C-alpha positions, 0 to 999 in steps of 0.5 A: 585434199587428194590421196597424195597429199594425205599420204604425204601428211601421214608420212610427215607426222610419222617421220616426226614421231619416229625421229623423236623416239616414238614406238613403232606401233604408235607411229603406225597407229597415228599414220593409219588414222590419218590415212583413213581420212582418205576414205571420208574425203571422197565419201567412200567410208566412215572416219575409221575406214569402215562401212558397208563398202569397206574394201572401196579404199584400202590404206596400209602403213609399214613403219620400221626404225629406218623408214616409212611406207604408206599406201592408199589404193582405190578400185580402178585407180593407180595406188598412191605410195609414199616412202620416206627414209629416216636417218636421224633419231633422238628423244623428244617427247614434246614433239610426239605429244604435239603430233598426237594432238594435231592428228587427233584434232584432224581425224576428229574433223576439228582441223582442216587438212591445210591447217594440219599440214602447216602445224606439222611443218611448224613443229620445232626441232628443239623444245629447249635451247642449247644452254638448257640442254647443256645445263641438264647434261651437267646436272644429270651426272651430279644427280646420279653421283649420290645414287652410286654412293658418292659424297660431296666430292663425287657430286662436284667432280661429276658436275665438272665432268658433266661440263666437259661432256656438254662441251664435247657434245655441243661441238660434236653435234655442230660438226655433225660427227656420227653418233657412234664416234661422238659417244666414244669421244664423250665417254673417253673424255669422261674417263680421262677427266675423272682420272685426272681429278683422281690424280688431283684428289686421291681420295676421290671415288673415280668409279662413281664419277665415271659411271655418273658421267656416262649416264647421259649417254646410256640408251635407256629410251631405246631399250624401253622402246625395243621391249615395247615394240617386241612385245607388240609383235614388231620384231623387225623394229624391236630387233633394230632398236636392240641393236641400236642400243647395243651399238650405243652401249658398245661405243660408250664402253669402248670410249671409256676403256680407251680413255682409261688405257690412254691415261695409264699409258701416258701416266707411267703405267697406271699410277693414277689407279 
């Protein structure tokens, strides 16, 4: 496999990991190991890219939250550079594990390059079906309600709010609504539903239902990865992840606030509270 193909394969592996929520340093490490196989491909260096002539082939990778750049440079030849823009990101630990396993086998010589490319291309975008995601979206608010001091009423109300949340998220993703707007709509829907349930059952703890209902929207993984990237010295990616988490949290807060305000306005100045 030539340098261009190896670079494309490394970028593909990195893109899958980055889109699945992997830390920047983990993505760079995986890409670097795959790129270093270009050294052994022409007998210039060992599998780790180190030999007596270690400068014969230089491989570099730069990963940021929104893009990947890799380079393979040989003396006397034009450097091979591949850049890939990454637009959408989420959380899918299963895909990260799959890429790690495939890349380790490839770097260890257990998988040929062509088969490695096919396996990377065959990694599915979803591990679970839509209804399983929706079921989890319903169960998560119901599970958090007791942690926030709720009783059986709050658990059932949180599950009902979770059903609405699952419907909104499913429709929004199919319509390809931007994540910021979708988070606002979801949080607003949760707040409105909780206030209507409060009007129907006055002894219901509305705050517990709202907090439990927005828990599936909280950017916990993004915050964790931001801290890990920052501690590793990847300040650009760490700062970008912090900003991404802040924007998501802001969208949830704005949506919930607008939902509460809208119900108060249309329900005679706050009679539900």
